[in-house]
C-alpha positions as MATLAB code, in Angstrom:
seq = 'XXXXXXXXXXXXXXXXXXXXXXXXXXXXXXXXXXXXXXXXXXXXXXXXXXXXXXXXXXXXXXXXXXXXXXXXXXXXXXXXXXXXXXXXXXXXXXXXXXX';
ca = [
       0.000    0.000    0.000;
       1.368    3.437   -0.770;
       1.255    6.334    1.640;
      -0.824    8.647   -0.558;
      -3.691    6.148   -0.790;
      -3.516    5.575    2.965;
      -3.694    9.331    3.547;
      -6.714    9.638    1.229;
      -8.410    6.689    2.941;
      -7.769    8.188    6.390;
      -9.096   11.625    5.356;
     -12.327   10.189    3.995;
     -12.733    8.018    7.080;
     -12.602   11.186    9.226;
     -15.763   12.451    7.530;
     -17.546    9.109    7.726;
     -16.832    7.783    4.241;
     -15.624    4.207    3.860;
     -13.519    3.627    0.749;
     -12.284    0.211    1.877;
     -10.206   -1.489    4.541;
      -6.785   -0.049    5.397;
      -5.105   -3.212    4.175;
      -6.858   -3.084    0.807;
      -6.898    0.558   -0.297;
      -4.453    1.447   -3.066;
      -4.441    3.934   -5.922;
      -5.708    1.086   -8.100;
      -8.717    0.408   -5.850;
      -9.503    4.117   -5.456;
      -9.567    4.718   -9.212;
     -12.349    2.142   -9.615;
     -14.617    3.890   -7.096;
     -16.728    7.008   -7.312;
     -17.880    8.993  -10.299;
     -15.501   10.117  -13.052;
     -15.329   13.923  -13.247;
     -14.016   16.094  -16.052;
     -10.922   17.954  -14.745;
     -12.494   21.308  -15.649;
     -15.328   20.453  -13.211;
     -13.120   19.533  -10.231;
     -14.320   20.601   -6.791;
     -12.640   20.466   -3.383;
     -12.846   16.917   -2.042;
     -12.433   15.246   -5.426;
      -9.668   12.691   -5.728;
      -6.959   13.371   -8.334;
      -4.445   10.942   -9.817;
      -0.897   11.415  -11.026;
       1.359    9.293  -13.228;
       4.468    8.800  -11.124;
       6.214    5.421  -11.097;
       3.227    4.033  -13.060;
      -0.085    5.235  -14.498;
      -2.152    6.388  -11.516;
       0.824    5.807   -9.230;
      -0.111    8.659   -6.887;
      -3.480    9.874   -5.547;
      -4.414   12.966   -3.539;
      -7.386   15.145   -2.566;
      -8.110   18.293   -4.555;
      -8.636   21.415   -2.400;
      -9.284   24.017   -5.122;
      -7.260   26.645   -6.976;
      -5.050   24.027   -8.682;
      -3.918   22.693   -5.309;
      -4.209   19.376   -3.523;
      -3.749   18.029   -0.025;
      -0.882   15.640   -0.353;
       1.219   13.192    1.574;
       4.715   13.545    0.159;
       7.828   11.951    1.543;
       9.725   15.253    1.644;
       7.041   17.537    3.086;
       4.676   15.162    4.877;
       1.047   16.262    4.773;
       0.909   19.605    2.989;
      -0.898   21.551    0.311;
       0.905   21.410   -3.014;
       0.366   22.909   -6.446;
      -0.781   20.992   -9.482;
      -0.739   24.046  -11.753;
       0.764   23.660  -15.198;
       4.517   24.023  -15.053;
       4.857   22.467  -11.586;
       6.123   18.947  -10.961;
       2.686   17.625  -10.043;
       1.048   19.712  -12.764;
       3.106   17.796  -15.282;
       2.265   14.458  -13.623;
      -1.512   15.042  -13.311;
      -3.118   12.636  -15.761;
      -6.646   14.050  -15.851;
      -8.252   11.264  -13.820;
     -10.600   12.781  -11.248;
     -13.062   10.856   -9.072;
     -15.824   12.121   -6.811;
     -17.015    9.979   -3.908;
];
């Protein structure tokens, strides 16, 4: 299990949403849940995916204004940019899910 999917699972659990057991939640399981959303229609709370070490290798929670709440190894839990021209902006693959 990767840390970003665990962070997303934990965050949703805090607001009473069950996206699966801790031992079974991965980016791959999260991408099969929820409703697909066009990136231009993203809203805070949507889940966004990034192509890192594989397609959909990283998942985070969109917070608005081209930013997401992320769990990165270097910064821990922090808000990061996914605007064009940023590292995550270049890795964002357009997959957005709404639970």
